[in-house]
C-alpha positions, 0 to 999 in steps of 0.5 A: 116673205116680202115681196122686196149689192155687193155684199156683207158677211153678217156675223163674224164679219159684215161684207158691205156693198158699193154704192148702186141703185136698183136699175141703171147705176149712174157710175159718176156717183159710185166712189171708186174704191167701191167696185172692182176695176176692170170688171162689169157686169152686163144684160145683153139686148135679146137681139145679140145673144146668139152673137154671144154664143157663137164662137165664129161670131165673136170675131165680129164683136166690137173690140171692147167686148171682144178685148174683154171675154165676156164671161157668162154668169151660167155656161151653156152647158149649165143651162143645158143641164138645168134645161133638161131638169126644168123640162119644157117650160118658159123660164121667168129669167132669160139667164144666157143675156147676162155676162161679165166682161174683164177690161184694163183696170187702169181705164177709167170706169165710166169710160168703158161704161159709155163705151160698151153702151155705145156698141148698142149691144147692152140693155144694163151696164153696171160696175162688179161691186167690192165688198168690205168687211166689218168685225162685230165680235161676242165676248161671251163664254162659250156655252151650247145650242140652245138655240136648238131648243128655241126653235124645237128642233129636237121635237122637229128631228122625230118627224124628220131627219132630213135627207142628205138629197136635199143640199144647202148651198153655202156662199160664203168665204168657203169652208174648213172642209176637213172638220169632223162635223162638216166632212161627212156632210160635204155635197160629192158630185158623182159625176166629177171624178178628180181626174183633171176632165170636165167629166159632168160637162159643166164647164169646170174641172174637178169640181166635185165638192164646190168652187172657190170663185176668188182663187188664190190671188186677188191680183187675179180677180176680175182680169180676163179668163179668171174664173177661180178654182176648184178648192173653195176650202179656207187656209186660215181663221178669223174672217175666213172662218166666217162659213165655216160658222155659218155652215155648222149652224145649217148642218153639221153632222148630227147624231155623230158623237161629237161636237155639235148638231146642225139644224139640217140634220141629214141635208148635205153642204156645197160651199162656193168660196169669195175670199182669195187665199193671200188676202189678210184676215183684216182685209177690208175689201176685196171681190167676192163674185157672189152671185156667181156662187149663187147661181153655180149653187143653184145649177149644182144640186143646191136646193137651198141657197144661204147668204150671210152678207149683204149691202145696204144699195140694190142692183136690178142685175142681181134681182133678175139672178135671184128671180132666176135662181127662185122662179126657174131653177126652183131654189130658195135664197135665205139671207141675214137682214143685217147687223147694223141695228138700224130700220133699213133693207139690207140686200139681198134680204131685201130682194124680192124672193129672198127670205130675209132673217133677223136675229134674236137671243135665248130669251127671244129679245132682239139681238142688239146688233140686228136690223129689224123693219118691214122687209124682215120676214122671220126671226131665228137666233143669233146671239151667242150661237156655238158652232164650227170653227176653223182648224177642227175646232168650235167657238161662239160668236153672233150675228144675222150671219148665223140666224140665216143658216138656222132657217136654211136648215129648218127649210130643208126638214120642211122641204124633205117633209113636202117636196112638193112645195115651192121655193116661195111656199118653203118661205112662206111656210116658215114664216107663217108658223113662226112664233108670234109671242117673240113680240111679247119681249119686244114690245119696241119692235113690234111688226118690224121682226117678221112674223114671228121666231122660227118654230121648225115644229110648228112648221113640219104640221102647221096648216094656214093660208099665207097672204101677202099683198104687191103691186101696190096703187095709191090712186084717186076715183079719176085714176090719178095720182092724190095730192095733199088733202085729196081722197085715195083709194089703195089697190093690191094683188093679194097671193096665198101661197098656201092653204085655201082661204075661206070666204070669211078671209079679210084685210084691213089697213091701218096707220099710226100716221096722223097725216091719213084718215082711213075712210074704208078699212076693211075688205073681204076677199073671200076664198082665195085657193093655194097659189092663187091671186086676187086683186081689190079692184071693185073694192078698194080700201080708202083713206084721206091724205092730210092737207098738211101731209110731209111731202117726199117722206114715207107715211107707214100703213099696216095691212092685217089679214084675218081668217078664222085662226090665221092672223098675219100683218105686212107692214108697207109704206107709200109717198106724196112726192113733190117731184116726178120722174120722166124716164119713158126714153133713153133719158131720164130726169125729174121734174120738181113742183117747184120747178127745178129739174134733176134735183129737187134739192139740188144742194144734197143732189136728192130729191130726183135722179139728176139726168141719166143718159146711158146710165150715166148720171150727167147733171150737177143742177138746172133750174129757171131763171126769169125776170127783167132785171137784177133787180126783178128777177125770179130763179131756183139755181144756186146763189151766194155762200153756197145757198141756193135760191128758191123763188117759186112755189108750187101752185098745183099738183104735179102729175103724170099722164100716160099716155099725154094729150100730145105726146107719149107721156107727160108730167105736168104742174104749174109754180109761182113765184111768190108763196102764194097766189095773192102775191105772186106776179107770175104763174108758170104752167109746165109740161113736158112731152116725151116719146120713146121712139125713133128719132125721139128717143134721145131729148125730153120737151119742156114748154112753159107757159108764163101768165102774167098775173099781176096788174101792171105789164112786164117789159123786157122779160127773159126766161132761161134754163141754167144748167152746170153739166158734169160730163167728163171727168167729173165736169173737169174736162168739159167745153160749151158750144152753140149751134145756131142752126138748131139753137142747141146749146151743148156741152162735150168732152173737149178731148177724144172719149166715148163720154157723151154730148148733152144740151139745152135747145131753144125751140122758141124765138129769140134765143139767148145763149151764154157759155160760163167758165165756173172758176172765176180765177180763170184769166179773161173770165167776165165770171165764175159760180165757184164763188156764188151766182149773183142776180146781176150775174143771173140776168146777164146769162140769160139776156146778153144775146148771143155775146159769149157761145164757147167756154172751157178751155179748147184743148183739155176742157174745164168745168162749165155750166151755161144758160139757154133763154129767151126774150126779151118779151112784153107781157101785159097783164093777164097776158101769157106767152109761150116758151119751149126747150128741148133737153137732149143727150147723144153719143157725140155732138153730131148726133146731139145736134141730129136729135135737136133737129127732130126736136125742132121738127117735133115741136115746131112742125108736127105738133102744130100741123093741122090735125085730121078729123074724124067722128067716133062711131057706134056699132052693135056687138060684134059688127064692124066699124069703118071709120071715114078721116077729113082734113088732109089728103093722106091719112096714117091709121094706127093703133097707139098714140105715139109710135109704132107702124100704121095698121091702114093708109087712107081715107077710111079703115074698116075693122074687123068684128068689134066686141069691145070699145076701142080707140084707134089713131089717124094723122095727117101725113101730107107732108115729111112730118106727120100731125099729131094723131087724132083719136077715133072712139069706137063705141060698141053699144048692146055690149052684153057681157057679164061683169061681177063684183067678186067670184060668181062661186058664193058661200051661202048668205053672201051675194055678187052684183052682176052687171053689163054695159050701159045700154038702153035696155036691160031683160035679165031672166029674174025679171029685173030691168036694171043695169046691176042685179044683186043675186045671192042663189045658185043658178045661171043668169041671162041678160038681153041688153038693147040699143035702141038707135042701132036696133040691135040686141045682144044676149049673155049667161053667166053661172053662179054657184053657192056652196053651203056654210057650216053650222056655228051653233054650239052648247056648253056645260052648265057648271059655270064656276071660276076653277070647273072646266066648261066643255064646249061642243059644236054641231058635228060638220064632217072635215071642217076646222074650229076656232074658238075664242073664249074671251078671255085672250085664250084660243084653241083650235080642237072640236070640242075643247074643254076651257077653265076660267079662272075669275068671275066675269062675263065672257063672249065666246065665239066659235068659227067654223071654216068647212073643207069647201073653205065657206065659213061661219060664226057664232058668238054667245056670252057667259056668265061665270059665277064665284064664292059658292058655298061647300057642303050645302049644294044638296040644300038647293031644291026646285020643285017640280023638277022637271017643270011641267007648270009655270011656276017653280017652287024654290027651297034654299033652307036658311038663306034669305035676300037672295038673286036667282039667275037663270042660264039656258044651255047656251050660256045665255042669261035668260032672267033674273029675280031678287028674291026678298025673304026666306027661300022657302017655297019660293015662287019663281015664274018660269012661263015665258020659258021653252023647254030645255036644260037651264041652269038656276044660280042663286047667290045670297047677300053675302056673295056666296052662291049654289048652282042647279039644274032645272029641266023644263019639261011641259 
């Protein structure tokens, strides 16, 4: 299962989610029709959880929250019930932090989100997305349930018929609860009789068979206090009937003499409804509350949650909810991969911890509508599916909507057989046991349809590892991201969800891309226990990037896992970016390698995050303008006729360093004002500085060093940033102004509102500011940019002093932009100047100006204040260190380079006993502002800690490298005197390391265990003619697994298989044996199969003597002449060839060089006919 809103029904209908994006959602970029008016999802900051749960404290909450009547995704009563079932363990997701808030539908969604963020209560706020439907009818005639045979359900039912304790949640359009094939399958909560009371204490009344989250009237959905009703049945068919069809596939009543059979057999169904009764059956959009349904069924007894819907966008809150129901509540989420016939992810199917299902037909051919790609886990029948329909009927249709519940039913059977499995293990067992022959019918979709097609009978008995890679990291040897032409290392976490692997487990890296060359393609992962994890830290996969590798385009790579009979794959990708996000504090923005800010491609607002503050996207465009006149001007902002200038090209790789040299994190690089260095006259090195701690959390500093690489000076040089912000009403309600004290040009809403203030501050001298009304038709406007932005206007913007510091209608505002610059400068040939800016965002103008004061202080004072000096110290292992600072009269000591409280104040710092190299930091604290912190390195000498290149538990024949940190002397109990030793035998290895300068020694010890490997030797029968069964017999290894590869494309897991070869040839036969201790060995033999044997004359070929006790043996084959004599040993190895010219009458064959044993003689005549004879050498 891929380690991978809102929604789409994928079958009879496709609920397509509104726009969204993982993490914080910039609401301005959403289509207003794509979210529910008056409804948002929020994630609380943990410190405010108690206020939301306390009725008495509710009255003290801000009005924006109090009036919204916050509704928890899971009520306190439901959480308490779940906690009782889960026991006292730490949860992965604190579900008590997630709420839905309803507010006045006439209010602006943007304004309300801003108001909520301004309260300080929330970590994340997202609109609640609407969903739209897309009909995908199927015109095939009604047929039978072919899919039961395809997935081998009948064979599975011979093993298990499921159990009523396994409940499948159908989160969908509701269901026909009176349907004769569904009524008996409904899960009925025995603790909730229909008496008008909340008997089970879950916060819902009379909900004994599910819940309707959309209710009778669509107009009520999302209003304060709305929770729906207790009737998840549907009033009509068509789009409403989707859930009924899905449910029939999963668990319609089976063996009841009517209708159809559900895959889950005895499993039960729990419905939630997400379609309002009064909506037309062809409605295109509605609010579904689908994730309330997911949480509801998860807390009301469901083990499997079927989601036959999805959307093309993601939500961080939805991913958190999926993680909670899977990792905390123990439910498996199964989702449809989508019906758009595209290689694109659909959510929730593409989320982490979701089993994603594509669709195939009765012939295992991919359904024409089915999505495909690397996020698909497996396929299941989805074309022409005969199932239950509304009004007690049956019908046929197609979609991944039906593939998913078929898999859900299979999951129910599997969980019945082994209730101890975790949800992810159930998912992986279904995936890894699927039938990979699916790809024989789909050669154009190799590795894009999951592991294979569902085979539930195989899933019930199949035993295998199942390896998945996650946490991908692509870096150079020094840990920095690679650029074009670089060599790079690939690291992953490899998790084994199922049976432990053997010592022979390998992962192989490959790619069809011509832009990478793989230089180290195979890594041995060795034994990984069930639910175990390893990372290839010491054995990276390696590749080289082509100098022409495309920037910002995914490069697909394939990981192939192999361990005896186990074979698996995983599709992944990586990109070489031309831009990097800065997202360490309250602002998220992007720097591009060619100088643009916000978006690398401003024309389409792509390749970047824009400028986001409090989940609000506030920027249309930002870039650089510099030059000495309108004719000597270089820039990368808008121009004429809808075009954009791009006078800059990347000169050095853009990269990110955390921590940075002067701040918490820094993005740096360089660009030039020409396509290549030879023709460039300016080289601009840039660096961002960012801090995440208060009071620096609302700004980012951008520092530019501009170097004149030409032979002549630049006179009258100006450099600035141009930005078109959209703060209020997509920019139409904005004003631009200037604060002279802080040199801050800022944009703010003209009318009182909760929208923020943004700005650009000049941190260097010689400030220039120009405020622009974008609409050139405004009376008295010198120029606008709607009709284009000429070079003359650009130079005017950065060189006019402070002559135009206001823009925008004073009362209502209008669309504005501005330029903040510095100049004039003279830059002599070879000279470099530095100009710095700060980008700000704050809740209001007062806070923005305050932020600007802090930015000025940190850049012009803190960063320039004298840093203290402190000498690095060396101490013996386990000893205290004494650090001494100089260069000031007051010092603060810290654990981190930025942020945090001082751990000590004073000139000297004495540490506790040190066992590892450590870095502490000290600042000059003489003034009200502190200097940058100086690093104080503590180097621990004679550190004896032994590290290993791999697990110290080996299989015989393997080795491990034992290493210690660098020292002056090393003494191992093996007698070796090196820093590292390689060992392959069991035992305890001791080392003593010594540092001569400090005169200290320290010991350490490590135990290496070696397990025996099984024998992989085998023998085979001696009759090696086509059509004759060949018996293979291995050495006996108790409790082992055998995997035979016969060399003709066939395989076997039998211990002593019999195999028939159909054709003449030489075959390579291999046997892999895996012992119960997970050690593995492999052997290979060649076998020659001969043909054209002459019938009826076998007794005419003789050898004398036989058994052979002499050097020579006489071969007689009456009537035959001019033949080839070939001799094979008992292992099928070719040991002798001899051409016998003339008649074969007592032909002397010399066997003196052969050992005792059983051999096979094959005599082949000139006609091609052959005979065989067993010869025994016994001397």
